[in-house]
C-alpha positions as CSV (number, residue, x, y, z in Angstrom):
1,X,0.0,0.0,0.0
2,X,1.3,3.4,-1.0
3,X,1.2,6.0,1.6
4,X,-0.1,9.4,0.2
5,X,2.4,12.2,0.7
6,X,1.5,15.4,2.5
7,X,1.8,17.5,-0.7
8,X,-0.1,15.4,-3.2
9,X,-0.7,16.4,-6.8
10,X,-1.6,14.4,-9.8
11,X,0.9,14.0,-12.7
12,X,-1.3,16.1,-15.1
13,X,-1.5,18.9,-12.5
14,X,2.2,19.0,-12.1
15,X,2.7,19.1,-15.9
16,X,0.2,21.9,-16.2
17,X,1.8,23.9,-13.4
18,X,5.3,23.3,-14.9
19,X,4.1,24.5,-18.3
20,X,2.5,27.6,-16.8
21,X,5.7,28.4,-14.9
22,X,7.8,27.9,-18.0
23,X,5.6,30.2,-20.1
24,X,5.7,32.9,-17.3
25,X,9.4,32.7,-17.1
26,X,9.9,32.9,-20.9
27,X,7.3,35.6,-21.6
28,X,9.7,38.4,-20.5
29,X,12.6,37.0,-22.6
30,X,10.9,36.8,-26.0
31,X,9.6,40.3,-26.6
32,X,10.3,42.1,-29.8
33,X,9.8,45.8,-30.1
34,X,10.7,48.3,-32.8
35,X,11.8,51.6,-31.6
36,X,12.1,54.6,-33.8
37,X,14.0,57.6,-32.5
38,X,13.7,61.0,-34.1
39,X,16.1,63.6,-32.7
40,X,15.1,67.2,-33.0
41,X,17.4,69.1,-30.6
42,X,15.6,72.0,-28.8
43,X,18.9,73.9,-28.4
44,X,21.6,74.1,-31.0
45,X,24.7,72.1,-30.2
46,X,28.1,73.7,-30.7
47,X,31.1,72.1,-32.2
48,X,34.3,73.8,-31.1
49,X,37.6,73.5,-33.0
50,X,40.8,74.3,-31.1
51,X,43.1,76.6,-33.0
52,X,46.7,75.4,-33.4
53,X,49.2,77.0,-31.1
54,X,52.2,78.9,-32.5
55,X,52.7,82.0,-34.5
56,X,49.6,81.8,-36.7
57,X,48.3,85.2,-37.6
58,X,45.2,84.0,-39.4
59,X,42.5,82.0,-37.7
60,X,41.3,80.1,-40.7
61,X,37.7,78.8,-40.7
62,X,37.4,75.0,-40.7
63,X,35.6,73.3,-43.6
64,X,31.9,72.8,-43.5
65,X,30.3,69.9,-41.5
66,X,28.1,67.5,-43.5
67,X,24.9,67.5,-41.5
68,X,22.0,65.0,-41.7
69,X,18.8,67.0,-42.2
70,X,16.2,64.3,-41.4
71,X,12.6,64.9,-42.3
72,X,11.0,68.3,-42.2
73,X,8.9,68.8,-39.1
74,X,5.9,69.7,-41.3
75,X,4.7,71.3,-44.5
76,X,6.2,74.7,-45.2
77,X,9.6,74.1,-43.6
78,X,12.9,74.4,-45.3
79,X,16.5,73.6,-44.3
80,X,18.8,76.4,-43.2
81,X,22.4,75.2,-43.6
82,X,24.8,75.3,-40.7
83,X,27.8,77.6,-40.6
84,X,31.0,78.5,-38.7
85,X,30.9,81.6,-36.5
86,X,33.6,83.2,-34.5
87,X,32.7,83.2,-30.8
88,X,35.3,85.6,-29.6
89,X,38.0,83.0,-29.0
90,X,37.5,80.2,-31.6
91,X,35.4,79.0,-34.5
92,X,32.1,77.4,-33.3
93,X,29.7,75.4,-35.5
94,X,26.2,76.8,-35.7
95,X,24.1,73.7,-36.7
96,X,21.6,73.8,-39.5
97,X,17.9,73.7,-38.6
98,X,14.5,73.6,-40.1
99,X,12.8,77.0,-40.4
100,X,9.3,77.9,-41.5
101,X,9.1,79.4,-44.9
102,X,11.9,79.5,-47.5
103,X,15.4,79.4,-46.1
104,X,17.7,81.9,-47.9
105,X,20.8,80.5,-49.5
106,X,24.0,81.4,-47.9
107,X,25.9,83.8,-50.2
108,X,29.5,83.3,-51.3
109,X,32.2,84.8,-49.0
110,X,33.0,88.5,-49.7
111,X,36.6,89.4,-50.7
112,X,38.5,91.1,-48.0
113,X,41.8,92.9,-47.7
114,X,43.6,91.9,-44.5
115,X,46.3,94.6,-44.3
116,X,49.2,94.5,-41.9
117,X,48.8,93.3,-38.3
118,X,48.8,96.1,-35.8
119,X,51.3,94.2,-33.7
120,X,52.9,90.7,-33.6
121,X,50.4,89.6,-30.9
122,X,47.4,90.3,-33.1
123,X,45.7,87.7,-35.2
124,X,43.2,88.0,-38.1
125,X,39.7,86.5,-38.1
126,X,38.3,86.3,-41.6
127,X,34.8,87.5,-42.3
128,X,31.9,85.1,-42.5
129,X,28.2,85.0,-43.1
130,X,25.9,84.7,-40.0
131,X,22.2,84.0,-40.1
132,X,20.4,86.7,-38.1
133,X,16.6,86.7,-37.8
134,X,15.5,86.0,-41.3
135,X,18.5,86.9,-43.5
136,X,22.3,86.3,-43.8
137,X,24.4,89.1,-42.6
138,X,28.1,89.6,-43.4
139,X,30.5,89.8,-40.4
140,X,33.6,91.5,-41.7
141,X,37.0,90.1,-40.8
142,X,39.2,92.0,-38.3
143,X,42.4,91.9,-36.3
144,X,42.0,90.7,-32.7
145,X,44.2,90.2,-29.7
């Protein structure tokens, strides 16, 4: 005669319980999601280029940065290209952005005459186009200390 155990369950009940536990344990492991991230920075990021040290009298503007535009935020927007601007100590990248309406095309650089440096400690910052409000404005080159 087989003595019943204190915790008695039938074989089908044990199998069902084991299957339910297995499904519960695996349900968190087999999830598939597709995540789409669209970045639209709220504040412009700034890329700073360190100028080489030494006796450089001209602070040459770096080459343009190839930016990824992404999709326009809506109808009636156009892409305003990024540009380099002098921040008082170095060139800083002003990133492109979507603006409402038609973005004006950045004009070609204007020819400038540098002239002689006022002193050996001066350096020349070439002129550049800066977007201001709704139009491009020329910032003339100048000697700085």
